[in-house]
C-alpha positions in Angstrom: 136.1 134.6 141.3 138.6 132.0 142.5 141.5 134.4 141.8 139.9 137.1 143.9 139.3 134.7 146.8 142.6 133.3 146.6 144.2 136.8 146.5 142.3 138.1 149.3 143.1 135.2 151.4 147.0 135.6 150.8 146.9 139.2 151.5 145.2 138.8 154.7 147.5 136.2 155.9 150.4 138.3 154.7 149.0 141.4 156.7 148.4 139.2 159.9 151.7 137.7 159.8 153.6 141.4 159.4 151.6 142.5 162.4 152.4 139.6 164.5 156.2 140.0 163.6 155.9 143.7 164.3 154.3 143.1 167.6 151.0 144.8 166.8 148.7 145.7 169.7 146.3 142.7 169.1 146.3 140.6 172.2 145.7 137.3 170.5 148.2 137.8 167.5 151.4 136.8 169.5 150.0 133.2 169.2 148.7 133.4 165.4 147.8 130.9 164.0 147.6 128.7 167.0 144.1 128.9 169.0 143.1 131.9 166.1 141.1 130.5 163.7 137.8 132.0 164.6 139.6 135.5 164.8 140.8 134.9 161.6 137.9 133.5 159.9 136.0 136.5 161.2 138.6 138.8 159.4 138.5 136.6 156.4 134.7 137.2 156.2 135.2 141.1 156.3 138.0 140.8 153.5 136.0 138.6 151.0 132.7 140.5 151.5 134.8 143.6 150.6 136.2 141.5 147.6 132.5 141.1 146.3 132.1 137.4 147.5 128.5 137.1 148.5 128.1 133.2 149.5 130.6 133.3 152.7 129.8 131.5 155.7 132.0 130.1 158.7 132.1 126.4 159.2 133.2 124.5 162.5 134.5 120.8 162.7 136.7 118.7 164.8 139.9 117.7 163.8 140.4 114.0 163.9 143.1 112.2 166.0 144.4 115.7 167.6 145.3 115.9 171.2 144.6 113.6 174.0 140.7 113.7 173.7 140.6 114.1 170.0 138.4 117.1 170.6 140.1 119.9 168.8 137.8 122.3 166.9 138.8 124.3 163.9 137.0 127.1 162.0 137.5 128.1 158.3 135.3 129.9 155.6 133.3 128.6 152.9 133.2 131.1 150.0 131.1 130.1 147.0 132.1 126.6 146.2 135.8 127.0 147.9 137.1 126.1 151.4 139.3 129.0 152.4 141.4 128.9 155.7 144.4 131.2 156.5 145.0 129.2 159.8 145.4 125.6 158.9 149.1 125.6 159.1 148.7 125.1 163.1 147.9 121.7 161.9 150.6 121.2 159.5 148.7 122.3 156.6 149.4 125.2 154.4 149.2 128.4 155.7 146.7 129.4 153.2 144.3 126.8 151.9 141.7 128.0 148.9 140.4 124.7 147.4 137.3 123.2 146.2 138.2 120.0 147.3 140.4 119.9 150.3 140.9 116.3 151.6 142.0 117.8 155.1 138.8 119.6 155.7 136.6 117.0 154.2 138.1 114.7 156.9 136.8 117.1 159.9 134.1 115.6 162.0 131.0 116.8 163.1 131.0 119.7 160.5 128.3 122.5 160.9 127.8 126.2 160.5 129.9 128.1 163.0 126.5 129.8 164.1 123.5 127.9 162.9 121.3 131.4 162.6 124.0 133.2 161.2 126.3 130.9 158.9 123.9 129.8 156.4 124.5 128.3 152.9 123.3 131.3 150.9 126.0 133.4 152.8 126.3 135.4 156.2 124.1 138.4 156.0 125.6 142.0 155.6 124.0 142.8 158.9 126.0 140.1 160.8 128.9 141.2 159.1 128.6 144.9 159.9 127.7 143.7 163.8 131.0 141.8 163.5 133.0 144.8 162.2 131.9 146.7 165.1 133.3 144.2 167.5 136.6 144.0 165.3 137.0 147.8 165.0 140.0 148.3 167.0 141.4 144.9 165.5 140.8 146.5 161.9 142.3 149.8 162.6 145.4 148.2 164.2 145.9 146.0 161.0 145.7 148.9 158.7 149.2 149.8 159.6 150.3 146.5 158.1 148.4 146.4 154.7 
């Protein structure tokens, strides 16, 4: 399963980079990965779900000592027992993180489910993933050109 999670994250990041470099018609993509962790994490939910990973959820935490107020928030995905992040390079980390033990993510403050009612330890429901897919329909269609 680790290889599947890693390959899925790498492929999605490569797709997003190609789409950004080609000027895809996705409003937030021009600044990717900066301030795009929620978008990236939602897309990662879809990809991991399609790859057969069932225990996936988004988590949010505060990046310590970032900015003048120290209140920079970051969103990433927990997939099975792995931390999966395709936007950590905004903070000087690897562009794709797939680790059972990520010291950088473990150092986050106030870590919690992104949406308490949806991002449960046993995973985001297929109903919630389907709802998000509808919201991201235009983005997913645009990204298909870059896969």
